[in-house]
N, CA and C atoms as a LAMMPS dump frame, in Angstrom:
ITEM: TIMESTEP
0
ITEM: NUMBER OF ATOMS
363
ITEM: BOX BOUNDS ff ff ff
-5.0000000000000000e+02 5.0000000000000000e+02
-5.0000000000000000e+02 5.0000000000000000e+02
-5.0000000000000000e+02 5.0000000000000000e+02
ITEM: ATOMS id mol type element x y z
1 1 1 N 449.22 278.807 335.918
2 1 2 C 448.407 278.847 336.886
3 1 3 C 449.071 278.595 338.192
4 2 1 N 448.726 279.4 339.224
5 2 2 C 449.255 279.395 340.573
6 2 3 C 448.656 278.33 341.426
7 3 1 N 449.328 277.901 342.494
8 3 2 C 448.829 277.024 343.321
9 3 3 C 447.947 277.839 344.36
10 4 1 N 447.048 277.185 344.892
11 4 2 C 445.958 277.669 345.736
12 4 3 C 445.785 276.767 347.006
13 5 1 N 445.366 277.116 348.21
14 5 2 C 445.089 276.355 349.304
15 5 3 C 443.979 276.874 350.012
16 6 1 N 442.967 276.113 350.474
17 6 2 C 441.718 276.656 351.005
18 6 3 C 442.366 277.084 352.44
19 7 1 N 441.89 278.078 352.905
20 7 2 C 442.18 278.792 354.213
21 7 3 C 441.931 277.864 355.327
22 8 1 N 440.782 276.999 355.39
23 8 2 C 440.635 276.172 356.483
24 8 3 C 441.618 275.163 356.625
25 9 1 N 442.166 274.653 355.382
26 9 2 C 443.106 273.681 355.436
27 9 3 C 444.334 274.053 355.912
28 10 1 N 444.881 275.249 355.366
29 10 2 C 446.099 275.913 356.095
30 10 3 C 445.969 276.038 357.511
31 11 1 N 444.792 276.507 357.926
32 11 2 C 444.541 276.664 359.529
33 11 3 C 444.694 275.46 360.159
34 12 1 N 444.207 274.46 359.59
35 12 2 C 444.253 273.076 360.293
36 12 3 C 445.677 272.6 360.29
37 13 1 N 446.443 272.765 359.381
38 13 2 C 447.818 272.601 359.16
39 13 3 C 448.555 273.36 360.392
40 14 1 N 448.266 274.587 360.647
41 14 2 C 448.937 275.309 361.655
42 14 3 C 448.5 274.642 363.021
43 15 1 N 447.267 274.446 363.117
44 15 2 C 446.876 273.619 364.572
45 15 3 C 447.42 272.396 364.759
46 16 1 N 447.511 271.574 363.793
47 16 2 C 448.334 270.406 363.942
48 16 3 C 449.842 270.481 364.137
49 17 1 N 450.394 271.579 363.625
50 17 2 C 451.858 271.791 363.801
51 17 3 C 451.964 272.24 365.199
52 18 1 N 451.117 273.006 365.755
53 18 2 C 451.04 273.567 367.024
54 18 3 C 450.955 272.42 368.153
55 19 1 N 449.822 271.494 367.77
56 19 2 C 449.748 270.531 368.671
57 19 3 C 450.993 269.633 368.803
58 20 1 N 451.645 269.439 367.758
59 20 2 C 452.891 268.313 367.57
60 20 3 C 454.131 269.045 368.303
61 21 1 N 454.055 270.259 368.356
62 21 2 C 455.184 270.944 368.784
63 21 3 C 455.59 270.388 370.305
64 22 1 N 456.994 270.34 370.619
65 22 2 C 458.059 270.536 369.863
66 22 3 C 458.467 269.507 368.676
67 23 1 N 457.671 268.499 368.521
68 23 2 C 457.852 267.6 367.511
69 23 3 C 457.43 267.978 366.1
70 24 1 N 457.889 267.27 365.156
71 24 2 C 457.313 267.739 363.759
72 24 3 C 456.105 266.967 363.6
73 25 1 N 455.268 267.571 362.616
74 25 2 C 454.016 267.041 362.226
75 25 3 C 453.97 266.682 360.894
76 26 1 N 453.414 265.803 360.236
77 26 2 C 453.33 265.75 358.931
78 26 3 C 452.065 264.912 358.338
79 27 1 N 451.754 265.059 357.147
80 27 2 C 450.539 264.682 356.503
81 27 3 C 450.588 264.724 355
82 28 1 N 449.462 264.305 354.29
83 28 2 C 449.341 264.383 352.878
84 28 3 C 448.302 265.412 352.317
85 29 1 N 448.842 266.179 351.287
86 29 2 C 447.989 267.171 350.825
87 29 3 C 446.979 266.514 349.626
88 30 1 N 445.728 266.788 349.773
89 30 2 C 444.693 266.272 348.803
90 30 3 C 444.158 267.443 348.017
91 31 1 N 443.824 267.237 346.688
92 31 2 C 443.196 268.227 345.887
93 31 3 C 443.393 267.869 344.499
94 32 1 N 443.236 268.834 343.429
95 32 2 C 443.211 268.646 341.946
96 32 3 C 443.275 270.173 341.459
97 33 1 N 443.653 269.993 340.175
98 33 2 C 443.684 271.471 339.448
99 33 3 C 444.257 272.437 340.169
100 34 1 N 445.472 272.275 340.788
101 34 2 C 446.266 273.062 341.691
102 34 3 C 445.684 273.777 342.869
103 35 1 N 444.659 272.977 343.328
104 35 2 C 444.023 273.602 344.579
105 35 3 C 444.044 272.341 345.727
106 36 1 N 444.86 272.911 346.674
107 36 2 C 444.97 272.192 347.825
108 36 3 C 443.505 272.146 348.483
109 37 1 N 442.787 271.171 348.791
110 37 2 C 441.556 271.222 349.411
111 37 3 C 441.344 270.316 350.747
112 38 1 N 442.277 269.617 351.003
113 38 2 C 442.021 268.828 352.049
114 38 3 C 443.498 268.182 352.62
115 39 1 N 443.482 267.565 353.847
116 39 2 C 444.724 266.96 354.322
117 39 3 C 444.429 265.6 354.951
118 40 1 N 445.309 264.676 354.504
119 40 2 C 445.032 263.393 355.302
120 40 3 C 446.145 263.307 356.321
121 41 1 N 445.594 262.776 357.568
122 41 2 C 446.558 262.358 358.587
123 41 3 C 446.63 260.92 358.654
124 42 1 N 447.751 260.333 358.503
125 42 2 C 447.899 258.848 358.506
126 42 3 C 448.003 258.292 359.685
127 43 1 N 447.376 257.202 360.064
128 43 2 C 447.477 256.475 361.223
129 43 3 C 448.959 255.907 361.373
130 44 1 N 449.497 255.959 362.5
131 44 2 C 450.938 255.298 362.903
132 44 3 C 451.841 256.255 362.383
133 45 1 N 451.803 257.527 362.1
134 45 2 C 452.775 258.46 361.7
135 45 3 C 453.46 258.615 363.197
136 46 1 N 454.731 258.589 362.845
137 46 2 C 455.731 259.057 364.113
138 46 3 C 456.445 260.386 364.01
139 47 1 N 456.143 261.136 365.036
140 47 2 C 456.537 262.41 364.878
141 47 3 C 457.655 262.729 365.899
142 48 1 N 458.963 263.3 365.591
143 48 2 C 460.093 263.348 366.328
144 48 3 C 460.356 264.887 366.279
145 49 1 N 461.471 265.19 367.125
146 49 2 C 461.861 266.664 367.166
147 49 3 C 462.314 267.087 365.753
148 50 1 N 463.232 266.309 365.129
149 50 2 C 463.839 266.686 363.865
150 50 3 C 463.427 265.836 362.807
151 51 1 N 462.204 265.066 362.918
152 51 2 C 461.891 264.388 361.752
153 51 3 C 460.461 263.877 361.94
154 52 1 N 459.763 263.348 360.952
155 52 2 C 458.567 262.509 361.057
156 52 3 C 458.632 261.484 360.114
157 53 1 N 457.909 260.426 360.531
158 53 2 C 457.773 259.16 359.686
159 53 3 C 456.359 258.965 359.29
160 54 1 N 456.035 259.031 358.002
161 54 2 C 454.855 258.823 357.452
162 54 3 C 454.679 257.337 357.004
163 55 1 N 453.549 256.604 357.316
164 55 2 C 453.441 255.243 356.872
165 55 3 C 452.545 255.281 355.569
166 56 1 N 453.329 255.375 354.381
167 56 2 C 452.507 255.594 353.224
168 56 3 C 451.792 254.267 352.835
169 57 1 N 452.127 253.199 353.269
170 57 2 C 451.449 251.951 353.051
171 57 3 C 450.017 252.095 353.594
172 58 1 N 449.695 253.033 354.627
173 58 2 C 448.428 253.355 355.028
174 58 3 C 447.539 254.362 354.443
175 59 1 N 448.228 254.924 353.45
176 59 2 C 447.588 256.102 352.653
177 59 3 C 446.406 255.588 351.879
178 60 1 N 445.284 256.396 351.829
179 60 2 C 444.304 255.866 350.943
180 60 3 C 444.484 255.511 349.582
181 61 1 N 444.045 254.699 348.831
182 61 2 C 444.249 254.621 347.222
183 61 3 C 443.443 255.532 346.409
184 62 1 N 444.155 256.611 346.221
185 62 2 C 443.354 257.627 345.498
186 62 3 C 444.312 258.427 344.602
187 63 1 N 443.979 259.034 343.556
188 63 2 C 444.817 259.949 342.843
189 63 3 C 444.75 261.377 343.218
190 64 1 N 443.973 261.691 344.305
191 64 2 C 443.754 262.887 344.691
192 64 3 C 444.933 263.482 345.597
193 65 1 N 445.849 262.585 346.071
194 65 2 C 447.048 262.949 346.818
195 65 3 C 447.917 263.618 346.06
196 66 1 N 448.302 264.963 346.213
197 66 2 C 449.071 265.756 345.392
198 66 3 C 450.282 266.063 345.787
199 67 1 N 450.41 265.953 347.277
200 67 2 C 451.534 266.378 347.938
201 67 3 C 451.959 266.159 349.368
202 68 1 N 452.673 266.887 350.116
203 68 2 C 453.056 266.641 351.404
204 68 3 C 453.096 268.084 352.249
205 69 1 N 453.051 267.674 353.59
206 69 2 C 453.007 268.877 354.495
207 69 3 C 453.749 268.327 355.792
208 70 1 N 454.627 269.181 356.179
209 70 2 C 455.185 268.912 357.588
210 70 3 C 455.803 270.121 358.164
211 71 1 N 455.827 270.009 359.472
212 71 2 C 456.12 271.255 360.38
213 71 3 C 457.814 271.351 360.657
214 72 1 N 458.309 272.5 360.816
215 72 2 C 459.552 272.551 361.466
216 72 3 C 459.385 273.3 362.716
217 73 1 N 459.811 272.703 364.012
218 73 2 C 459.772 273.303 365.319
219 73 3 C 460.736 274.531 365.404
220 74 1 N 461.202 275.128 364.22
221 74 2 C 462.051 276.315 364.48
222 74 3 C 461.517 277.244 363.474
223 75 1 N 461.975 278.5 363.557
224 75 2 C 461.504 279.608 362.784
225 75 3 C 462.142 279.565 361.335
226 76 1 N 462.028 278.332 360.624
227 76 2 C 462.71 278.301 359.413
228 76 3 C 461.963 277.283 358.369
229 77 1 N 461.497 277.723 357.278
230 77 2 C 460.706 276.828 356.346
231 77 3 C 461.696 276.285 355.374
232 78 1 N 463.141 276.341 355.459
233 78 2 C 464.094 275.815 354.465
234 78 3 C 464.13 274.394 354.589
235 79 1 N 463.99 273.727 353.516
236 79 2 C 463.996 272.177 353.305
237 79 3 C 465.418 271.611 353.63
238 80 1 N 465.443 270.329 354.322
239 80 2 C 466.54 269.667 354.536
240 80 3 C 466.808 268.871 353.37
241 81 1 N 468.142 268.131 353.388
242 81 2 C 468.43 267.303 352.144
243 81 3 C 467.31 266.21 352.295
244 82 1 N 466.857 265.627 353.49
245 82 2 C 465.743 264.571 353.473
246 82 3 C 464.538 264.965 352.966
247 83 1 N 464.283 266.322 353.286
248 83 2 C 462.781 266.85 352.735
249 83 3 C 462.855 266.993 351.278
250 84 1 N 464.179 267.262 350.623
251 84 2 C 464.088 267.473 349.062
252 84 3 C 464.127 266.196 348.446
253 85 1 N 464.467 265.09 349.154
254 85 2 C 464.289 263.668 348.587
255 85 3 C 462.806 263.267 348.603
256 86 1 N 462.107 263.574 349.678
257 86 2 C 460.861 263.099 349.805
258 86 3 C 460.013 263.946 348.985
259 87 1 N 460.099 265.281 348.604
260 87 2 C 459.593 266.212 347.753
261 87 3 C 459.391 265.8 346.211
262 88 1 N 460.578 264.837 345.809
263 88 2 C 460.809 264.545 344.492
264 88 3 C 459.577 263.667 343.912
265 89 1 N 458.761 263.136 344.801
266 89 2 C 457.545 262.35 344.121
267 89 3 C 456.147 263.054 344.099
268 90 1 N 456.221 264.454 344.762
269 90 2 C 455.016 265.194 345.025
270 90 3 C 454.997 266.337 344.168
271 91 1 N 453.865 266.774 343.844
272 91 2 C 453.537 268.061 343.098
273 91 3 C 453.824 269.283 343.831
274 92 1 N 453.276 269.356 345.063
275 92 2 C 453.431 270.525 345.927
276 92 3 C 453.783 270.05 347.412
277 93 1 N 454.729 270.755 348.005
278 93 2 C 455.128 270.396 349.381
279 93 3 C 455.142 271.664 350.235
280 94 1 N 454.476 271.505 351.484
281 94 2 C 454.367 272.721 352.341
282 94 3 C 455.254 272.523 353.572
283 95 1 N 455.858 273.415 354.035
284 95 2 C 456.637 273.197 355.346
285 95 3 C 456.092 274.534 356.177
286 96 1 N 455.504 274.012 357.35
287 96 2 C 455.039 275.071 358.227
288 96 3 C 455.965 275.323 359.271
289 97 1 N 456.167 276.335 359.815
290 97 2 C 457.416 276.593 360.752
291 97 3 C 456.875 277.472 361.969
292 98 1 N 457.63 277.426 363.096
293 98 2 C 457.311 278.241 364.323
294 98 3 C 457.296 279.729 363.952
295 99 1 N 456.218 280.423 364.158
296 99 2 C 455.13 280.383 365.315
297 99 3 C 453.879 279.628 364.811
298 100 1 N 453.962 279.031 363.613
299 100 2 C 452.657 278.478 363.01
300 100 3 C 451.378 279.26 362.883
301 101 1 N 451.65 280.414 362.147
302 101 2 C 450.605 281.286 361.858
303 101 3 C 450.506 281.292 360.363
304 102 1 N 449.268 282.267 359.774
305 102 2 C 449.206 282.088 358.274
306 102 3 C 450.393 282.552 357.543
307 103 1 N 451.309 283.402 358.155
308 103 2 C 452.418 283.816 357.457
309 103 3 C 453.608 282.923 357.535
310 104 1 N 453.502 281.793 358.305
311 104 2 C 454.728 280.828 358.58
312 104 3 C 454.815 279.579 357.915
313 105 1 N 454.784 279.72 356.645
314 105 2 C 454.65 278.523 355.743
315 105 3 C 455.466 278.824 354.473
316 106 1 N 456.041 277.833 353.908
317 106 2 C 456.616 277.953 352.493
318 106 3 C 456.245 276.643 351.652
319 107 1 N 456.127 276.984 350.389
320 107 2 C 455.709 275.804 349.524
321 107 3 C 456.729 275.545 348.4
322 108 1 N 456.889 274.283 348.152
323 108 2 C 457.846 273.893 347.249
324 108 3 C 457.429 272.936 346.212
325 109 1 N 458.11 273.032 344.98
326 109 2 C 457.561 271.979 343.858
327 109 3 C 458.393 270.679 344.246
328 110 1 N 458.294 269.671 343.14
329 110 2 C 458.918 268.405 343.438
330 110 3 C 460.349 268.552 343.36
331 111 1 N 460.963 269.661 342.814
332 111 2 C 462.337 269.959 342.516
333 111 3 C 463.046 270.774 343.932
334 112 1 N 462.25 271.122 344.659
335 112 2 C 462.568 271.937 345.985
336 112 3 C 462.686 273.328 345.572
337 113 1 N 461.867 273.629 344.331
338 113 2 C 462.068 275.274 344.142
339 113 3 C 460.758 275.926 344.812
340 114 1 N 461.042 276.833 345.417
341 114 2 C 459.978 277.704 346.054
342 114 3 C 458.879 278.032 345.168
343 115 1 N 457.53 277.981 345.463
344 115 2 C 456.428 278.272 344.597
345 115 3 C 455.581 279.175 345.508
346 116 1 N 454.78 280.2 344.8
347 116 2 C 453.783 280.918 345.518
348 116 3 C 452.608 279.977 345.79
349 117 1 N 452.159 280.206 347.015
350 117 2 C 450.948 279.428 347.251
351 117 3 C 449.775 280.39 347.846
352 118 1 N 448.665 280.733 347.074
353 118 2 C 447.739 281.62 347.522
354 118 3 C 446.682 281.06 348.354
355 119 1 N 446.377 281.784 349.469
356 119 2 C 445.365 281.38 350.362
357 119 3 C 443.908 281.715 349.69
358 120 1 N 443.051 280.624 349.563
359 120 2 C 441.828 280.855 349.001
360 120 3 C 440.78 280.708 349.889
361 121 1 N 439.537 281.253 349.779
362 121 2 C 438.376 281.031 350.82
363 121 3 C 437.519 279.842 350.314
């Protein structure tokens, strides 16, 4: 079964990415059954040009958090070594990248292997 993401969630990710530019944006992905259905933006998240810091202690206590999302303010969705370490505890991870449109994102599994992410209505 392939991963899917609701189109409105992906559009929101792109808007958050644009609003944070030139800094990174980060959040947590919410869903189940391999469908990303929402995004959590945590309070006290710190966004910098080459990194962002999530306060995971402020995340809601739920089993619906299935992954992470963050942006790269450059036209590349290739994960860094720090990204790969963070991916290790998540089922799916999305990197959005400049220019932040519906074609400028990549998805990865917990091992950093690229996975196909279908946009769903």
